[in-house]
C-alpha positions as CSV (number, residue, x, y, z in Angstrom):
1,M,53.9,-175.0,82.2
2,P,51.7,-173.4,79.6
3,R,48.7,-172.4,78.1
4,F,47.0,-172.3,74.5
5,A,44.3,-170.9,71.6
6,V,45.9,-171.6,73.7
7,V,48.3,-172.4,75.9
8,A,51.3,-171.3,81.8
9,T,54.8,-170.6,83.4
10,A,54.8,-171.8,85.5
11,A,52.9,-172.1,82.0
12,A,53.7,-171.1,78.7
13,A,50.2,-170.1,77.1
14,L,49.1,-170.9,73.9
15,V,45.5,-170.2,72.4
16,V,44.1,-171.7,69.3
17,V,40.5,-171.5,68.2
18,T,38.2,-171.2,65.2
19,G,35.4,-169.2,66.9
20,T,32.9,-172.0,67.1
21,T,34.8,-175.0,65.4
22,A,38.1,-176.6,65.3
23,T,39.9,-177.4,62.1
24,A,43.0,-179.8,61.5
25,A,44.7,-177.7,59.2
26,P,44.7,-173.9,60.0
27,E,45.0,-171.3,57.6
28,G,47.3,-168.6,58.2
29,T,45.0,-166.0,57.5
30,E,42.0,-167.6,59.0
31,F,40.5,-165.7,62.4
32,G,40.0,-168.0,65.1
33,I,42.9,-169.9,65.1
34,Q,44.8,-167.0,67.1
35,S,46.3,-166.3,63.6
36,T,45.6,-163.5,61.5
37,S,47.9,-162.4,58.7
38,T,50.2,-160.7,61.7
39,G,50.4,-164.8,62.8
40,Q,49.3,-166.9,65.8
41,F,49.5,-165.1,69.2
42,L,51.7,-167.1,71.9
43,S,53.1,-167.0,75.4
44,G,56.0,-168.7,77.0
45,D,58.9,-168.6,79.3
46,W,61.4,-168.6,76.4
47,D,64.6,-168.0,78.4
48,G,63.7,-169.8,81.9
49,D,63.8,-166.6,84.0
50,G,60.4,-167.3,85.6
51,D,58.0,-165.0,83.7
52,D,56.0,-165.5,80.4
53,T,56.6,-163.1,77.8
54,P,55.1,-163.0,73.8
55,G,55.5,-164.7,70.7
56,L,54.2,-165.1,67.0
57,Y,54.3,-167.9,64.6
58,D,54.0,-167.2,61.0
59,Y,52.1,-170.4,59.3
60,D,52.9,-169.3,55.9
61,S,56.6,-169.2,56.6
62,G,56.9,-171.5,59.6
63,T,58.9,-168.7,61.2
64,W,58.7,-168.0,65.1
65,F,59.2,-164.8,66.7
66,L,59.8,-164.6,70.2
67,K,60.3,-161.9,72.7
68,N,62.2,-162.3,76.4
69,S,60.7,-159.3,77.8
70,N,57.2,-157.6,78.2
71,E,58.0,-154.4,76.3
72,A,58.1,-152.9,72.7
73,G,61.1,-154.1,70.7
74,D,62.5,-156.6,68.2
75,P,62.2,-160.2,68.5
76,D,65.0,-161.9,70.5
77,L,64.8,-165.3,68.7
78,I,63.7,-165.7,65.3
79,F,63.8,-169.4,63.5
80,T,61.9,-171.7,61.5
81,F,60.3,-174.8,62.8
82,G,57.4,-176.3,60.5
83,N,56.7,-176.2,56.7
84,A,56.2,-173.3,54.7
85,P,53.0,-173.2,55.0
86,E,52.4,-175.1,57.8
87,E,49.2,-176.9,58.2
88,G,49.6,-178.1,61.8
89,W,48.8,-176.2,65.2
90,A,51.6,-174.2,66.7
91,I,51.9,-175.2,70.3
92,V,54.1,-174.5,73.3
93,G,55.2,-176.2,76.7
94,D,57.9,-177.2,79.1
95,W,58.3,-180.4,77.5
96,D,61.6,-181.8,79.3
97,G,60.9,-180.1,82.9
98,D,64.0,-177.9,82.3
99,G,62.3,-174.7,83.2
100,D,61.8,-173.0,79.8
101,D,59.2,-173.3,77.3
102,T,59.8,-174.4,73.8
103,I,57.5,-175.1,70.7
104,G,55.8,-178.0,69.0
105,L,53.5,-178.6,66.4
106,L,50.3,-180.8,66.2
107,R,49.7,-182.2,62.8
108,G,46.3,-184.3,62.7
109,G,47.2,-186.5,65.7
110,T,50.6,-186.2,65.5
111,W,52.7,-184.3,68.4
112,L,56.2,-182.8,67.1
113,L,57.9,-181.3,70.3
114,R,61.2,-179.6,70.3
115,N,63.5,-179.0,73.5
116,T,65.1,-175.8,72.3
117,N,64.4,-172.7,70.7
118,D,65.7,-173.0,67.3
119,T,65.5,-174.6,64.0
120,G,65.9,-178.4,64.2
121,V,64.0,-181.8,64.1
122,A,61.5,-182.5,66.8
123,D,62.9,-184.2,70.0
124,L,59.7,-185.9,70.8
125,T,57.4,-187.5,68.3
126,F,53.9,-189.2,69.2
127,Q,50.5,-189.9,68.2
128,Y,47.7,-188.4,70.4
129,G,44.1,-187.9,68.8
130,D,42.9,-189.0,65.5
131,D,44.7,-189.2,62.3
132,D,41.8,-186.3,61.4
133,E,41.6,-185.0,64.6
134,S,39.2,-182.0,64.9
135,G,39.5,-181.2,68.6
136,L,41.5,-178.0,70.0
137,P,45.0,-178.8,71.3
138,V,46.0,-177.5,74.9
139,T,49.0,-177.9,76.9
140,G,49.7,-178.1,80.4
141,D,51.4,-179.6,83.5
142,W,48.1,-181.4,84.6
143,D,49.8,-183.3,87.3
144,G,52.0,-180.8,88.8
145,D,55.5,-182.9,88.0
146,G,57.2,-180.0,86.2
147,D,56.6,-180.9,82.6
148,D,53.9,-179.8,80.1
149,T,52.0,-182.6,78.2
150,P,49.2,-182.7,75.8
151,G,45.4,-182.5,76.0
152,L,42.5,-182.2,73.3
153,V,39.3,-180.3,73.7
154,R,36.5,-181.6,71.7
155,D,33.6,-179.5,71.7
156,N,33.1,-179.4,75.9
157,V,35.2,-182.3,76.6
158,W,38.6,-182.3,77.7
159,F,40.9,-185.3,77.4
160,L,44.3,-184.8,79.1
161,R,47.5,-187.0,79.2
162,N,50.1,-186.9,81.7
163,A,53.1,-187.9,79.4
164,N,54.6,-187.2,76.2
165,S,53.8,-190.5,74.5
166,T,51.2,-192.2,72.7
167,G,48.4,-193.6,75.1
168,N,44.9,-192.9,76.5
169,A,43.9,-189.5,78.2
170,N,44.4,-189.9,82.0
171,T,41.9,-187.5,82.6
172,A,38.5,-186.8,80.9
173,F,35.8,-184.5,82.1
174,V,33.1,-182.0,80.5
175,Y,33.8,-178.3,81.3
176,G,31.8,-175.9,78.9
177,D,28.3,-176.1,77.1
178,Q,27.6,-178.2,74.2
179,N,28.5,-176.7,71.1
180,E,30.9,-174.1,73.3
181,V,32.1,-171.2,71.5
182,G,34.2,-170.0,74.4
183,I,38.0,-170.2,73.9
184,P,39.6,-172.6,75.7
185,V,42.8,-171.4,78.0
186,T,45.0,-173.2,80.5
187,G,47.2,-172.3,83.2
188,D,48.1,-172.3,87.0
189,W,45.3,-169.7,88.2
190,D,45.9,-170.3,91.8
191,G,49.5,-170.9,91.8
192,D,49.2,-174.7,93.5
193,G,51.9,-176.0,90.6
194,D,49.4,-177.6,88.2
195,D,47.8,-176.2,85.3
196,T,43.8,-176.5,84.9
197,Q,41.2,-175.1,82.4
198,G,39.6,-172.0,81.4
199,L,37.2,-170.6,78.6
200,V,37.0,-167.1,77.6
201,R,33.8,-166.1,76.2
202,V,33.2,-162.7,74.8
203,G,35.5,-161.2,77.3
204,N,34.6,-163.2,80.1
205,W,36.9,-165.6,81.9
206,L,35.8,-168.7,83.3
207,L,38.6,-170.4,85.4
208,R,38.9,-173.6,87.3
209,N,41.3,-174.9,89.6
210,D,40.7,-178.3,89.3
211,T,40.5,-180.7,86.0
212,T,37.1,-181.8,86.7
213,T,33.9,-181.0,85.5
214,G,32.1,-178.1,87.8
215,P,31.5,-174.3,87.9
216,A,34.4,-171.8,87.5
217,D,36.3,-170.7,90.6
218,I,37.0,-167.5,89.3
219,A,35.0,-165.3,86.9
220,F,35.9,-162.2,85.7
221,A,35.5,-159.8,82.6
222,Y,38.7,-158.8,80.7
223,G,39.3,-157.6,77.2
224,D,36.7,-157.3,74.4
225,A,35.2,-159.9,72.3
226,F,37.0,-162.0,70.2
227,P,38.3,-161.1,67.3
228,R,39.3,-157.6,68.7
229,H,41.0,-159.2,71.6
230,W,42.5,-162.7,71.4
231,P,43.1,-164.1,75.0
232,V,46.6,-165.0,75.7
233,P,47.0,-166.1,79.5
234,G,50.6,-166.3,81.0
235,D,52.5,-165.5,84.1
236,W,53.8,-162.1,83.4
237,D,55.1,-161.1,86.8
238,D,57.2,-164.5,87.9
239,N,54.7,-165.2,90.9
240,D,54.0,-168.5,89.7
241,T,50.5,-167.6,88.9
242,D,48.8,-167.4,85.6
243,T,46.8,-164.4,84.9
244,P,44.9,-162.8,81.8
245,G,46.4,-161.1,78.8
246,V,45.0,-159.9,75.3
247,A,46.7,-159.5,71.8
248,E,45.1,-156.7,69.9
249,P,46.0,-156.9,66.2
250,H,45.7,-153.7,64.1
251,E,45.3,-153.3,60.4
252,D,49.1,-152.2,59.9
253,G,50.4,-155.2,61.3
254,T,51.2,-154.0,64.8
255,V,49.8,-156.2,67.8
256,R,49.2,-154.5,71.0
257,W,49.4,-156.5,74.1
258,F,47.3,-155.9,77.4
259,L,48.7,-157.8,80.1
260,R,47.2,-158.0,83.7
261,D,48.9,-159.2,86.8
262,E,45.8,-160.2,88.6
263,N,42.7,-162.7,87.9
264,S,40.2,-159.8,88.1
265,S,38.7,-157.2,86.0
266,G,40.6,-153.9,85.6
267,P,43.2,-152.3,83.5
268,G,46.2,-153.9,81.9
269,T,49.1,-153.8,84.4
270,T,51.5,-153.6,81.1
271,V,50.9,-152.5,77.4
272,F,53.1,-152.8,74.6
273,D,53.3,-153.1,71.0
274,F,54.9,-156.4,69.6
275,P,55.5,-156.1,66.5
276,G,55.9,-152.4,66.3
277,A,55.1,-150.5,63.1
278,E,58.9,-150.8,62.3
279,Q,59.3,-154.4,62.7
């Protein structure tokens, strides 16, 4: 499963935001799309071992850098998928339900999904969204069937689809304020097998356990305000529940990850640099 901006693993995570607005063609150096000069921050279960680990996507070169453990060190996987430069959104999910998270791109309203973490053509291509789509992509296992599927967040309205194919949203609801400035995140917050929505506003995580309109079921502070800290949730300890993480980019190109194993305020359970100063 995944997450985003913004994406669980049971979900892979991926978060893409623009601070206050979305754009259909992210710039590799633009704050707010989970990308700086360092790249877009991601998380996913790249090797299918049950826990989520970090990744980076470089929009300038279309290169993915994925790590299979939550510790400092070199990437375990480096490959290209996308153009150089890439103008779509980088996304993550378990598209085929085989237990590992893999890569994808959203260009306009066209979703290009690949079932292996390597260079090649998309295994699945379909339209979901407008040609000039300005909503933010999210991914997740909305119906608990084991595979991740697309979603779009347009302001505070969430449009979720249960199949990786062209068609209408299966679920649509309001979550957040009009002109929402929070960062959308998705994950399996309660470990029940399906992914649901959340928002991160100035370091405050507002997580809901149902894909419906309503208040947050879980609320806590973790991390500082964007852009110092970029929210990236994941199942860091292989307990089938997604919890918060933040990535802190530094001017020297290093990124420090603060991962917490509970949906509550407190210090990071695991802290490490990826990439490090020598990478």
